[in-house]
C-alpha positions in Angstrom: 0.1 0.1 0.0 1.4 3.5 -0.8 1.6 6.0 1.8 2.2 9.6 1.3 3.4 12.0 4.1 4.0 15.8 3.8 6.1 17.7 6.4 7.6 21.1 6.6 4.7 23.5 7.0 4.3 26.2 9.5 4.1 29.9 10.1 6.3 32.3 8.3 6.5 36.1 7.7 6.2 37.4 4.1 9.4 37.3 2.4 10.5 34.3 4.2 11.2 30.8 3.2 10.0 27.1 3.8 10.7 23.7 2.5 7.9 21.0 2.4 8.9 17.5 1.9 6.8 14.7 0.5 7.8 11.3 1.3 6.2 8.0 0.0 6.5 4.3 1.0 5.4 1.4 -1.3 6.4 2.9 -4.6 9.5 3.3 -6.7 10.0 7.0 -7.2 11.8 6.4 -10.5 8.3 5.7 -12.2 6.2 8.5 -10.5 5.1 12.0 -11.0 4.9 14.0 -8.0 2.7 17.1 -7.8 2.3 19.7 -5.0 -1.1 21.0 -4.8 -2.7 23.9 -2.4 -6.1 24.7 -1.1 -7.0 27.9 0.8 -10.2 28.2 2.6 -13.1 28.9 0.3 -10.9 28.1 -2.9 -10.5 25.1 -5.1 -7.5 22.9 -4.9 -4.8 24.2 -7.4 -1.6 22.8 -8.8 1.4 24.4 -7.5 4.4 22.5 -8.9 4.9 19.0 -10.7 7.9 16.9 -11.4 7.9 13.8 -13.6 10.0 10.8 -14.1 12.3 12.6 -16.4 13.0 15.3 -13.9 10.9 17.8 -15.9 9.1 20.4 -14.0 6.2 22.6 -14.3 4.9 25.4 -12.1 1.8 27.6 -11.4 2.3 31.1 -12.7 1.8 32.5 -9.3 4.9 30.7 -7.9 7.2 30.6 -10.9 10.6 32.0 -9.9 9.9 31.7 -6.2 9.1 28.0 -5.8 11.4 25.0 -6.7 10.3 21.3 -6.8 13.2 18.8 -6.7 13.8 15.2 -5.6 15.8 12.5 -4.4 15.1 9.1 -5.7 17.3 7.2 -3.3 15.3 8.8 -0.3 11.8 8.4 -2.1 11.4 12.1 -1.3 10.3 15.2 -3.1 10.9 18.8 -1.8 9.1 22.0 -2.5 11.3 25.0 -1.8 9.4 28.1 -1.3 10.9 31.4 -1.3 9.8 35.1 -0.9 6.5 33.9 0.5 3.4 36.0 0.2 0.2 35.9 2.4 -1.7 34.7 -0.5 0.5 31.5 -0.5 -1.1 30.5 2.8 -3.1 27.3 2.2 -2.9 23.6 3.0 -0.4 22.0 0.8 -1.0 18.6 -0.6 1.5 16.1 -2.2 0.1 13.9 -5.0 2.0 10.8 -6.2 1.0 9.2 -9.5 2.3 6.1 -11.3 1.2 5.2 -14.7 3.6 2.5 -15.7 3.8 -1.0 -14.6 0.9 -0.1 -12.2 -1.5 2.5 -11.7 -1.1 4.7 -8.4 -2.9 7.8 -7.4 -2.2 8.7 -3.7 -2.5 11.6 -1.7 -0.9 12.9 1.6 -3.0 14.4 4.5 -1.6 17.9 3.8 0.5 20.4 5.8 -0.5 23.9 6.6 1.4 26.9 5.5 0.5 30.2 6.8 2.3 33.2 5.8 1.7 36.5 8.0 2.0 40.0 6.6 
């Protein structure tokens, strides 16, 4: 069974930085795409950043240039480095793990809260 766990959320002042980590067990990170989503109260869940099996990345326009997604296959982990944080970045951040080769996996973590104070 695949389990996904996020960590690293917290409270930070505007302009500060946080690093979120996504760890997954029961899956081989060489074959997965990892996507960070976020959801603020009253808003729909939105894609923040994604990294595919080849290391290709894609970002939401609102975070381009400020956030970086990266990973370590040996540690089954993907990080989201968030710099120059803004109050509008405040949300619950979720990690989604998808595998489409050899088997189908679509798993979510419980989420981690990020709060940016002005």
